[in-house]
TIPASE-231998 format. One record per residue (C-alpha): residue in three letters; x, y, z. Coordinates in steps of 0.05 Angstrom, whole numbers, padded with zeros to 5 digits, always signed. Layout:
// residues N
AlaXYZ/...
This chain:
// residues 318
Met+01178+03782-01269/Ala+01200+03840-01226/Asp+01182+03841-01152/Val+01145+03908-01155/Pro+01133+03918-01079/Gln+01207+03905-01066/Leu+01229+03952-01122/Val+01183+04007-01095/Ala+01210+03997-01024/Gln+01282+04001-01050/Ala+01266+04063-01091/Arg+01238+04096-01029/Glu+01305+04083-00996/Gly+01339+04120-01053/Arg+01370+04060-01087/Pro+01385+04082-01159/Arg+01381+04012-01189/Ala+01310+04003-01163/Val+01290+04072-01192/Ala+01322+04053-01258/Arg+01286+03987-01260/Leu+01218+04020-01247/Ile+01229+04072-01301/Ser+01250+04016-01349/Leu+01185+03980-01335/Val+01149+04045-01351/Glu+01188+04059-01415/Gly+01179+03988-01440/Ala+01104+03989-01426/Ser+01113+03926-01384/Pro+01054+03881-01368/Gln+01069+03900-01296/Leu+01059+03974-01310/Arg+00990+03975-01277/Glu+01019+03942-01215/Val+01076+03993-01213/Met+01028+04053-01219/Ala+00981+04025-01166/Ala+01039+04016-01118/Leu+01066+04086-01131/Ala+01000+04124-01127/Pro+00997+04134-01051/Leu+01070+04156-01050/Thr+01066+04214-01099/Gly+01048+04287-01097/Gly+01107+04316-01059/Ala+01154+04334-01115/Tyr+01160+04402-01149/Val+01165+04391-01224/Val+01203+04442-01265/Gly+01204+04437-01341/Leu+01260+04469-01382/Thr+01248+04482-01455/Gly+01279+04523-01511/Ser+01311+04518-01579/Pro+01374+04475-01588/Gly+01438+04509-01566/Val+01408+04555-01513/Gly+01441+04516-01456/Lys+01384+04474-01428/Ser+01430+04418-01403/Thr+01480+04467-01373/Ser+01423+04506-01339/Thr+01393+04441-01313/Ser+01461+04421-01284/Ala+01467+04490-01251/Leu+01398+04482-01220/Val+01417+04413-01194/Thr+01478+04444-01160/Ala+01435+04499-01129/Tyr+01381+04453-01103/Arg+01432+04403-01075/Lys+01465+04460-01037/Ala+01397+04472-01007/Gly+01395+04399-00985/Lys+01341+04376-01033/Arg+01340+04309-01069/Val+01336+04321-01144/Gly+01312+04279-01202/Val+01328+04296-01274/Leu+01291+04270-01336/Ala+01332+04291-01396/Val+01291+04275-01458/Asp+01338+04262-01516/Pro+01325+04249-01590/Ser+01319+04176-01608/Ser+01375+04141-01644/Pro+01351+04124-01714/Phe+01387+04057-01707/Ser+01372+04031-01637/Gly+01312+04074-01617/Gly+01349+04091-01553/Ala+01367+04160-01527/Leu+01428+04197-01552/Leu+01459+04210-01484/Gly+01487+04280-01495/Asp+01451+04307-01433/Arg+01480+04253-01388/Val+01550+04272-01411/Arg+01539+04345-01395/Met+01512+04329-01326/Ser+01567+04278-01308/Glu+01591+04321-01250/His+01529+04299-01211/Ala+01536+04225-01228/Ser+01567+04205-01162/Asp+01519+04245-01119/Pro+01470+04197-01084/Gly+01421+04255-01076/Val+01414+04262-01152/Tyr+01381+04215-01201/Ile+01391+04229-01275/Arg+01355+04191-01329/Ser+01357+04201-01404/Met+01294+04181-01441/Ala+01284+04173-01515/Thr+01227+04209-01551/Arg+01218+04147-01595/Gly+01184+04189-01648/His+01137+04224-01600/Leu+01128+04297-01617/Gly+01121+04352-01566/Gly+01192+04349-01538/Leu+01176+04295-01488/Ala+01177+04219-01485/Trp+01107+04189-01483/Ser+01124+04155-01416/Ala+01150+04219-01383/Pro+01088+04228-01338/Gln+01097+04158-01308/Ala+01172+04168-01301/Ile+01159+04233-01263/Arg+01114+04193-01217/Val+01170+04143-01204/Leu+01219+04198-01185/Asp+01166+04231-01141/Ala+01152+04167-01104/Ala+01227+04155-01097/Gly+01232+04217-01054/Cys+01258+04269-01104/Glu+01236+04336-01077/Val+01251+04372-01143/Ile+01244+04340-01211/Leu+01276+04376-01270/Val+01248+04356-01338/Glu+01291+04378-01397/Thr+01258+04373-01465/Val+01291+04349-01528/Gly+01298+04420-01556/Val+01260+04415-01621/Gly+01232+04485-01622/Gln+01160+04495-01642/Ser+01134+04426-01624/Glu+01158+04423-01552/Val+01104+04463-01517/Glu+01078+04398-01487/Ile+01123+04409-01427/Ala+01072+04461-01401/Ala+01023+04405-01389/Gln+01072+04362-01350/Ala+01107+04413-01305/Asp+01086+04454-01245/Thr+01130+04510-01271/Ser+01154+04518-01342/Val+01220+04552-01356/Val+01233+04578-01427/Leu+01306+04590-01444/Leu+01331+04637-01498/Ala+01400+04661-01517/Pro+01424+04724-01553/Gly+01442+04721-01626/Met+01402+04659-01641/Gly+01337+04690-01667/Asp+01301+04664-01606/Gly+01256+04725-01600/Ile+01226+04713-01668/Gln+01224+04638-01655/Ala+01188+04648-01589/Ala+01133+04691-01620/Lys+01126+04644-01678/Ala+01121+04582-01635/Gly+01070+04609-01587/Ile+01121+04593-01533/Leu+01106+04659-01498/Glu+01041+04627-01476/Ile+01072+04571-01437/Gly+01129+04603-01398/Asp+01123+04617-01324/Val+01196+04640-01319/Tyr+01240+04663-01377/Val+01315+04657-01378/Val+01363+04693-01424/Asn+01423+04648-01418/Lys+01493+04664-01443/Ala+01481+04734-01417/Asp+01556+04750-01423/Arg+01546+04752-01499/Glu+01532+04815-01538/Gly+01458+04826-01548/Ala+01435+04795-01482/Asp+01404+04860-01457/Ala+01370+04871-01524/Thr+01342+04800-01522/Ala+01315+04812-01452/Arg+01283+04878-01473/Glu+01251+04847-01535/Leu+01224+04789-01493/Asn+01197+04837-01441/His+01163+04877-01497/Met+01131+04815-01527/Leu+01107+04791-01459/Gly+01072+04858-01451/Leu+01037+04856-01518/Gly+00964+04840-01511/Glu+00975+04827-01437/Ala+00908+04820-01401/Arg+00929+04803-01330/Ala+00886+04821-01271/Pro+00918+04849-01207/Gly+00951+04792-01170/Asp+00961+04750-01232/Trp+01030+04721-01244/Arg+01075+04760-01291/Pro+01132+04717-01316/Pro+01199+04745-01295/Ile+01260+04748-01341/Val+01325+04723-01310/Lys+01393+04731-01342/Thr+01443+04675-01330/Val+01511+04649-01351/Ala+01496+04577-01334/Phe+01564+04546-01346/Arg+01593+04593-01293/Gly+01532+04587-01247/Glu+01518+04661-01253/Gly+01445+04680-01243/Thr+01426+04610-01219/Asp+01407+04635-01149/Glu+01362+04687-01180/Leu+01330+04633-01223/Val+01317+04589-01163/Glu+01287+04649-01127/Ala+01241+04661-01186/Leu+01220+04588-01186/Glu+01205+04589-01112/Lys+01165+04653-01119/His+01123+04622-01174/Arg+01112+04559-01132/Ala+01090+04601-01072/Trp+01043+04643-01117/Met+01012+04579-01146/Glu+01000+04550-01076/Glu+00970+04615-01051/His+00922+04621-01110/Gly+00904+04547-01118/Val+00938+04544-01185/Leu+00985+04487-01167/Ala+00929+04440-01148/Ala+00890+04458-01211/Arg+00951+04446-01255/Arg+00963+04378-01224/Ala+00890+04359-01232/Arg+00894+04378-01306/Arg+00958+04338-01312/Ala+00924+04277-01282/Ala+00863+04285-01327/Gly+00908+04289-01388/Glu+00946+04227-01367/Val+00881+04188-01358/Glu+00856+04211-01426/Thr+00921+04190-01459/Ile+00918+04121-01428/Ala+00845+04113-01447/Val+00857+04134-01519/Thr+00917+04087-01524/Met+00875+04029-01499/Leu+00821+04045-01550/Arg+00872+04049-01606/Glu+00900+03981-01586/Arg+00830+03951-01587/Ile+00815+03983-01655/Gly+00883+03957-01679/Asp+00861+03887-01660/Leu+00803+03895-01708/His+00845+03905-01770/Gly+00838+03831-01786/Asp+00767+03830-01757/Arg+00708+03820-01803/Arg+00671+03880-01773/Leu+00723+03930-01798/Gly+00726+03897-01866/Ala+00651+03897-01872/Leu+00647+03971-01854/Ala+00701+03987-01906/Asp+00662+03949-01960/Arg+00599+03988-01944/Ile+00636+04055-01949/Val+00665+04035-02017/Ala+00596+04014-02040/Gly+00568+04082-02020/Glu+00521+04050-01968/Leu+00554+04084-01909/Asp+00594+04146-01895/Pro+00660+04144-01855/Tyr+00630+04179-01795/Arg+00573+04131-01787/Ala+00622+04074-01797/Ala+00666+04102-01742/Asp+00606+04108-01696/Glu+00591+04034-01708/Leu+00663+04015-01697/Val+00669+04053-01632/Ala+00604+04024-01607/Gly+00630+03955-01623/Val+00697+03967-01589/Thr+00667+03996-01526/Arg+00617+03939-01521/Gly+00675+03891-01530/
């Protein structure tokens, strides 16, 4: 059994092994997970969470690395959650993102963790919210969450980040993809990366046009900016950081940041509650109550909705 208070204390001191151990307890759904979350709760709330999403090949990892460099120059401690596809063999993460961010590996002010999706759709690992909490409590002032890059299913990042950054690149059909995926609804900042390529200006114009279609923003509402970058050279990164900080300031001024974090907490509670109910229902698969309800449905004595009502009532009563 892990000594949770000691691990939390060491994580607060910036010890990477303690942070890694805490995230491992989260990922593995350890029996000590409740103890970990209870210990971390009073220590969280200070980190600014930025989500980066976009289709594969747009340069999410390179852009994340460039942001790490920029925030470290500003003296901020940075955490990175790079959500990778799961290996079909081991279930672990395919560590491509860690390889691309290796230049920061020796920096004690940066913590990088790859997490496997483990079949979870939405571009994030199911344990990402708890892992974000660990990095927050460990003193990371900025947490960058890079999604797996699966296109239309990765809009979930909008529910987990304070600011969502959507990356596109010229010549990849991203404009059509963005409209099709509904991804225009989740971006707070848009980045046209690889802006040294032909078609970058056209991509930015198309994106700007689509953002204006059906726009119903009141005066003072946030209008997502479009930033052009060449991430591997660090070009445009300062402008991107400036856009992020402007969005953060706008959210704080208008009470949006607190509201987003409250929604995030509510979603986390709901997910945990639903998971607990599923586990309890799963325990009933060999239970006579579930079998009896199934027999009554087959016999035409009961419809599935009434049966579900009875099952839920039984589960909640214990």
